[in-house]
N, C-alpha and C positions, 0 to 999 in steps of 0.2 A: 791441359785443362781437366779438372775433375769431372766425373760423371754427375749429371744432374739427377736428383732424386725426385721422383714423381710424388704427387699427393697420396696416391694409393699405396706406394711403397712405404712412405712415412707413416701412414695410418696403420699399416701392417706391423711395422716395427713397434709402434706405440702399443698396439694390441697385445704384443708378446711380453711387454714389460709388466712387472708386478705392480698391482694397484692396491691402494688402501681399501679395506673392507670394513665399513662401520659395524657390520654384524659380528665381526671377529677382529677387533682392533689390535689384539696382541699377536696376531698371526705374522705381521710384518711391523714390528714396533718402530723401525726407522721411518716408516711412511705415515705414522700417526700425525694428525694435524697439530701444530703447535698453538699456543695461546694467540700468537699473531694471526694465524689462519682463522681462528674462531672468532676473533674480536670484531665487533662492529665499530666503524669509524664514520661519523656522519654529522653534518650540521643540522639535520632534520630530526627533531625529537620523535617523530612518528616512526623512524627506522628502528627505535629501541623498544624492547618489551617493557611493560610496566614493572617497576622495581617490586620485589617481594622477597620474603625470607627464604624461599626455595631457590632463588637465583644466586649464583656463585658470587656475583658482585656485591650483593646487598644483604647477605645472610646474617651478618653481625649487627647491622645498623638498626636503630630504632625507627622503623619506617613510619610509624604512626606520628612521630614528632617531626617528620620531614615531608609530609605529603604535598604541601603547597609548593615545594621546590620542583615537583615533577610535572607541573601544569603551566602553560603559558601565562605570563603575568606582565604587568607594567611596573617597572621599577619605581620604588617610592622616592628615590633620590636623597635618602636620609644619611647616606654614607659620604662624608666629605673626603676628597682625595687631594693631597698636596705633596710637594717634594721640596727639600732643601738640603744643603750640606749639614754635616753634623753640628757645626757651630751656629746654625740657624740662618746663615746667609743664603740668599736665593741661588739656585743652581745656575751655573754660567760656564763659559769656556767650553770644555769638551763635553759638557752634559746639557742635553736639551730635554725638557719635560713639558707636557701639556696635553690638553684634550685633543682628540683626533677622531676621524671616522674611518670606517673599514676601507675606504678607497684611498686614503692619504697616508696610511702607514701599513706595515706588514702584518696587520691583524688577520688571524686565520691562516697564516702561512706555516706555522709550526704544528703540523699535524692537524687532526680534526678532533672534535669532541669524542670522548670515550664512553660516555654513558648518557642516559636520558637527562639527568640533572644538568650536566655540562652543556648539552645541546640546547636545553631550555634557557640556560644562562646566556649562551651566545646570542640567541635570538633576542632575548630581553635587552642585553647590553647594546647590541648593534642597532636594534630598532629604536632605542631611546637615546642614542648617541653617548652612551656611558662607556667610552673607550679612552684610555690614556696611554701615552707612549713615552717611555724613558729611553733615550738614545744616547749612548756613550761612545764618542768618537776618538777618545784618547785616554791618557792615564790621569787618574784623579788623586789629588794629594790627601783628601779626607773622605770618609764614607758619605754616600748619598742616602738620605733617609726619605723613603716614601711612606707617608702616613695615611692610613685609612681609619677615620674616626667615625664611629657609628653614633647616630643621634636619635634612635628610636627603633621600635620593633617591626615597622612596616617592611615587607619583603623587598629587598633591593638587589640590584645586579651591577657588578663592576667588572670590566675587562681591562687588564694591564698588559702591555707589550713591552718587553725589555730586550733591547738589542745592544750588543757591545761589539765594536769594530775589531778588525784584525790587529793583533799586537797590543791592544789596550789592556790596562790594568784598572780594576775598580772593586771597591767594597760597596755593596748595596744592601740596605736593610729595608724590608717591607714590614711596617709596624701596624698591627691591628689592635685598636682599643675602642672603648665605649660600649654602647648598647646597640646591637644590630641583629638582623636576620639577613645574612648576606650570601648570595650566590656569586662566586668569584671565579673568573678564569684568568690565568696568567700564562703568557707565552714568553719563553726565554731562549734567545739565540745568541751564542757567543762566537766571536770571530776566530779565525785561525790564529793559533799561537797566543791567544789572549789568556789573561789570568784574572778570574772573577771569583769573588767571595760573596755569595748572596744568602741573606738570612731572612726567613719569614717568621715573624713573631706573632703569636696569637695570645693576647692578654685581654680577653673580652670581659665585660661585666656579667654578673650572674644572669642567667636566662637567655644569653645570646646564642644564636645558631649560625654556623659557618660551614657551608658546603663549597669546597674549592677543588679546582682541577688545574694542575700545572703541567704544561707540555714544554719539553726542554730539548734543545739541540746543542750539543757540545761540538765546537769547531775542530777542524783538523789541527792536531798538535796542541790543542788548548787544554787548560786546566780550570775546572769549575768545582769550587767547594760550595755545596748547597746545604744550608742549615735550616732545619724546621724546629721551632720551639713553641709548643702548645701548652699554655699554662692555665687557661681558664676558659669558661664558656659552658653552656648547657650541653650543646652538641657541636663538636668540631670534627669534620670528616674531610680529609685532604688526600687527593690522589696525585702522584707525580709520575709522569711518563717521559723518561729521558731516552734519547738515542744519540748517535754520533753522526757528524757531517763528513767525517773523513778519518783516516788512520791516526794512531798515536795520541788519542785524546785520553784525558784522565778525569773521572768524575768521582768526587768524594762526597757522600751524602751522610750527614750527621743529623740525628733527631733526638729531641728530649721532650717528654710530655709528662704532665702531672694531673691526674684525674681526681676530682673532688667527689663527695657524696652526691649521688644522683646524676653525675655528669657522664658523658660518653665521648671518647676520643678515638678516632680511627685514622690510621695512616697507611697508605698503600704506595709502595715504590715498585714500579714496573720498568726495570732497566732492560733495554734492548741493545745488544751488541750486534751491530750491523756492518762494522768496518774492521779491518785487521789491526792488531797490535794496540788495542784500547784496553784501559783498566777501569774498574769500578770498585768502590768500597762503600758499603751501606751499613751504618751502625746506628741503631735506634735503641734508646733506653727510656723506660717509663716507670713512674711510681703511681700507685693507686692508694688513696686514703679515704676510708669512710664507707659506710653501707651504701650499696648501689653504685659505687664508682666502677665504671666499665671502660675497657680499652680493647682495641683490636689493631694488630699490625699484620699486614699481608705484604710480603716481599717476594718479587719474582725477578729472576735474572734469566733472560732468554738469549742464548748464543746462537746466532744464525750461521748457516754454511758459509756466508760471505765474511765471517769474522774469525779467521785463524789468528793464533797468538793472543787470544783473549785471556785476561787475568781478572777474575771477578770473585768477590766474597761479600756475604751479607750476614749480619748478626743482629739479634734482638734480645734484650734482657728486660725483665719486668720484676719490680719489687713491690710486693703486696704488703701494705703497711697495716691493714686492719681487716678483721673478718667482714665478710659481706661484699668485698671487692672482687671483681672478676676480670682477668686479663686473657685475651686470646692472641696467640702468636702462631703465624703460619708462613714459614719460609718455603719458597719453591725455586727449583732450578731446572731449566730446560736446556739441554746441550745438543745442538745439531751439527757439531763440528768436532772432529777428533783431534785437531791440531791446536790445542789450547795450552796455555801456560799453566792455568789452574782455575778451579771453580769450587766454591764450597759455601755452606751456610750453617748457621747454628741459632738456636733460640732457647730461652728458659723462662719460667715463671716461678718465683719463690718468695718466701716471707723473710723477715729479719733473720739474720744469722745469730742464733742464741749465744754462740760462743763469743762473737764479737761484742754483743751487749754485755755478757757476763764479764768479759775482760775489762771493759770500760767502767762498769759499775764497781768492780773489785778495786779499781784505782780511785774510787771516790767520786766518780762522775755520776750525777743524778740521771734517772731514767729518761727524762725529757731531753737533756743535753746529749746523752748517749745516742738517743734516737736521731737527733739532728745530725750528729757527727757521722753516723752510718749512712744516712741519706746523702749528705754532702759528699762523702767519699764515693758513693755509688755514681754520682753525676760528675765528679770533679774532672776525671780524665777527658770526658767529652767536652765539658765547658772550656777546658784549657786548649782545646783544638779549634775552637770557633774562629779565633784569629782577629776578632774585632773587640778591643778592650772595653768599649762602651757597652756592647751587647753582653759580654761575659759578666761585667759587673751588674748590669740590670738583671740578668738571669739569676745570679747567685743571691742578690738581694731579695728577689721575689721568692725563691725557694726558702730562704730563711724566714720570711714573713709567713709563708704558708705553713711551715713547720711550727712556728711560734703560735700560730692560730690554732693548730691542732694538738697542742700540748695536753689538752684535757680530753683528747679523743678516746675512743674505745680502746685503741691499741695501747695507749699509755696507761690506762686504768688496768688493763689486763696484765701488762708487764709488772705494774706495781703489786698487783695481787699475787702474781707468781713469786 
């Protein structure tokens, strides 16, 4: 029988161990706290500091246009929530959808709110009974479409819980349209060995605001393709926080965004590798057209000591179509495990490739059509990976309409003058 260690002896051993010193953080870099250690997770809005431009979480966002999202409110109920199969028939069979309360569905079980806005949203949604649950217990023959249709500017809150059973297969589309000021929380849990393709589409009317938080758990041996497509709205800010429920999971995150004059779009992907042998890929691409168009992408991959054999990569590309547009791109990578397969990141912000445009124009293609072809080519590889034909067509049609609308933009005029 081994010798018992007394509390005094254990304390003495701990005292001899090296400790992190906040006054000299680079003395022992391996002991520096990770973003997971520093992050607040709480259902109580009072546990979070007030958002401001000096805070890491909110430094890019237009705080003055979002202030009402940071204070307790009663939801307006102006956002209509419904679900059906792609052909318009009601969900049935392995798919169940409906309104629920926090006690009758797993709401609040996939992590906790990550910032003040998401904690306020949780309290507003739960307090007003604005929680919906989509439960998939088997494989679906056609995509499930969850529609959130906004019918006014009154501040609203919606919480959606998506659960997919072990071994199930499903394509799920969450479609946001209309006029809204929406605080949204989405929880996604995929079962072991499941295959899920989930798309979140933001195609709001002008002036809409959307602050969303998605907390995601990928099941053991499961595959989740998570697509985010933000095409319009005055302010769209979405944060995604995925982790894994077991080893051998694969998370593929694709993002496409298109910022208009005066609009702001921000996407944050905070992937936590917490189990062995999991893979993640994050690829986001954005275009900005018009004076005052702004975007921000912040991506973080955190590989914990509990996650050997991790394979992770993240990429962000931005195409600035006109003067006066600003794109911020910030990839981050935290590795706390030396036994990984690979980890990397890359980002870029650039304008049109003059050589591409010159080549097209030299072949008799007009400047407007050349511009459209370059942008379509920029997005085409990601669109082709979405895997839901209806979503791919909707996205390409929308991009074409946006480019046609902007054919008399500053960029086109400048190119013609050149």
